[in-house]
N, C-alpha and C positions, 0 to 999 in steps of 0.2 A: 252664796255658794262659793266654796273654795275647794278646788280639786286637790288630789294628792300632789306632792312635790316631785319633780323629776330633775335630776342633777345634770350638771355639765359633764363632759368627758375629756380625756386627754389621750390622743393616739401617740403612745410613747414611741412606737416604731411602725413604719409602714407607709408614711406619707409618700404619695406617688408610686411607690413600689407595689402596693397592693393592686393598683390598676393593671400592673403587668405580672401579677400572680406571685409577688413576694409574700413572705410571712408578715404578720402585723400583730400588734398588741395594743389593745384599747382598754383603758381603766376609767371607772367613774371618778369624778372629782367633785366632792360634796361642798366645796368652798362656795360654789354658785348653784342656784336652783331656780326653778320657775313652776308656776301652776296656773291653771285656768281659773278665772274669777268672774263673777257677776256682781255688779254694784248698783244699788238704787240711786247712788249719787251721780252727779254729772261727771263724765269721764274727763280726766286731764288730757292735755294735748297728746302726751305720750301714749296713754291708754286708748285714745281715739284712733291713733295710728295703728296700734296693735289690733284693735277691733276690725279696722278696715282690712288689714293684712289677713286676719283669720277668715273673714268673709270671702276674700279672694281665694284663699287656700281651700276652703270648703267647696267653693264653686269649682275649683280645679278637680277635687276628688270626685265630684259628681260627674265630671266630664270624661274621666278615664275609666278603663275597664279593669277593676280590681276583682278578678275572678274568685279569689279564695276568701274574700271578706266583703261584708256589707255594713253599712252604717245606719244608725237610727236617725233618719232624716227629720222625723217629727220633733225629736229632742233637739236636733241641730237648729232647725228653724225657730223653735221656741227660744233657744239660748241666744240666737242672733238678735231676736227682738229685744232681749234683755241686756243687750250690749256686752256680750262676753268678750273678754280680753285676756291676754297672757301676761301675768304679773311675774316679771323675771329679773333676777340680778345678773344673769349671764350676759356678758358683753357681746354684742353682735359683731361679726366680722373678725373675731379674735381666734378662731380655730379651735374652740373648745365646745362646740356643739349646741349653739343657741337654737338653731332650727331643729336639731335632733330632739331636744327636750320638748319643743312645741309639738312635733310630730308624735312623740310618745304620749304626750298629754291628750291629744286629739284621739289617738287610737284607744287609749284607756277609757276615755269618757264616752265615745260614740260607737266604737266597733262592736258589732254583734259577733257571737261565737268567737270571741278573742281568746288568745292564749293566756291563761291565768295560772295553770298548774305548773309552776316553774320547777318543782321537784322532779317531774317526769318529762322534762324538756329534752326530747330526743334530738339527734343531729338533724333529722329530717324536718321536725317542727321548727328548729332553730333556723334552718335554711329558708323555710317558707316564710317565717316571720321577718327575716332579713330582706327577702324579696318584696314583701308587702311594704316595708319601711323604705326600701329603695325607690319604689314607685311613688310613694307618698312624698318623700323628700325631694324628688326630682323637680317639684314645683319651685323650690328655693335655689337649686344649683344647676338645673339643666340635666345633670347626671349625678347620681348618688349611689354609693355602695350599700347604703342602708345601715352601715355599721354604727353611726352616731346615735340615731334613735334607738337602735337595738340595745346599745350599751346603756343609754339613759333609761329605757324601759325596764331592763333586767337588773340594772345596778350591780353588775358582776363583771369582773375582768373577762375580756373575750380574746381568745387566741385565733388569729386567722392563719390557717395552714396554707390555704390557697383560695382562689375565688369561690369555689364551691365546697370548701371544707373548713368550717369554723366550729369552735367548741368553747364552752365555758372553762375557765382555768383559775388557778390560784396564783398569787404572786408571792415572792419572799416577804417575810415579816419585816416591818420597818424597825430600824434601830434608832430610836430618838437620840441616843447618845453618840451615834456614829458621826464620823467626820465628813462622810460623803453625802451628796444630795442631788436629787433631781429638782430643778427649779424652773419657774417661768420668768421671763424677762419681758416687760411690757414695752412694746414699740411706741405706744402713744398714739397709734393710728389704726383704724380698721382696715381690713383687706377684703377683697371680694373673691370668692372661690371660683366661680364660673370662668372669668377671664384667665386665671392662673392655670386651671385645668386645660383650657383651650390652648394656651401657650405651650404647655407640656406636650399635648398631643401633636401640636405642630412641630415641636422640636424632635419628637420621636420619628418624624419623617427623614431626619438627618441620620445617615448611616453611622457616623462616628458617635453621635449622642445615643442612638439606639443600642449600639454595641457596648457603650459604657454602662448603660442601665442594665443590660442583660448579663454582662460579664463581671461587673464590679459592684454596682449600686445594690442590686438584689441580693448578691452574696453577702455584702456587708450588713445589710438590713437583717437578713436571716440569722447571721451570727449574733447580732445584737439581741434579737428576740431570744435566741437559745441561751446565750450567756446570762441575760437578765433573769430569766425564769429559773435558771440553775443557781443563781446567786453568785456566779463566777465574775465578780466585778473587775478582776485583773484583766481577763481576756476581753470583757465588755469594753473597757476603755481603749484597747488596741483597735477594735473595730469601730468604736465611736469616732475616733480620730480620723479614720479612713472615710467614714460617712460624712463627717463635717467638712473634710477637704473636698470630697466629690461635690457636695452641695455648693461650697464656696466657688469652686472652679466652673461648675456646669449649670447652676441654678441661680445665677446672679440676679436676674429680674425678680426672683421670689424673695430676695433678701433686701429689706429696707436700706437705702443708701447709708443712713447715719449709723448703721450697725455693722457695716462691712469691716471697719477697722477693729472693732471689738471681736468680731467673728474670727478674723485672722490672728489677732493677739492670743486668743484662746488656743488656737492650733500651735502657734509658735512657742508659747510658754508652757503648754500642757497644764495650765491652771484649771481649765474648764474647756468643754467642747459644746458648741452650739449647733442646733439642728432646727429644721422647720417644725412648727407646731401646726398641723393642718397644711393648707395649701400655700401659706406664706403671703407675701405682698403687704404684710402689716399684721396687726393683732399681736399675739404672743409669739415669742421665740422660746424654744425649749432648751434648757441647759443641763449639763451633767458635770459634776465635779467630784473629785476624791478628797478635796479639802475646801469645805464650804467657807471657812473663815478667809482663806486666801482668795477664793473666787469673789467674795464680797468686796474685798479691797481692790481687786483688779477691775471690778465693775461698779466702783463707787460712783454714785450719782444716778444710777439706773434703778428703776422700780422692779424689785425682785421679790418673788414669793416661793417658798419651799413647797414642793408637792410630795416628796418622799425622801426620807432619811435612811442611810445605810451605813 
């Protein structure tokens, strides 16, 4: 048995901000994917670890009250006996939705009365689906918006207008011949979401940090979302610089130490701007540049991959 593939995602804008009701924009990223599998062969060490995690996750789902959904427990128990595991190329702890893809896979395989008619997906249904995924993914992070599994399940860009107002959206067409690029920079180490979120919530108790988030960070995030969707790249980069500066000055624990110089160099040279990809602390860092050739030279020696050309 091999289930359908579910892709990774990239939260282009909205990290930390959506916790405090900023806008957000999440897109599927089909460079990485995962699917549930059953094998008659002996499982590798990696797949045994995955099987164990899935068993724990399914046990968690049985223990919580998911009022709007039920699961096929006969099918689940049968699959557990058959050593089900998640075969995935999505790196864990990299901020691109490894747990979200697993949640989407489990929902698709086992949920009864699941949402399948995506053409008639009303805002209300979308909100209910996001809430279900939020409850499910809380197993992995302690707290989840549900956005990652929602994006993975629907495989459509999602616009977050506010915590309770999300919609499917389109994004500007890529220009493969364009000089500009959105790219990923590999930090070479995984990060953990829960400690970073806890640190952020602790920092929010500080009046000056809270004021910065509410007065500057959310505003810059919202402008970035609006400018990107409008294809207004000139204004986008004005607000990206502000966002990159705010993160560098006020989110230092979320930036891996070895990339702080590169982060500041981008701000000072305007060759590129870096921002967090997910909660930070490791994994991928997200970059934006109006001159990909120049950015590559500035970041020579780093592992980079293009997500979007414009």
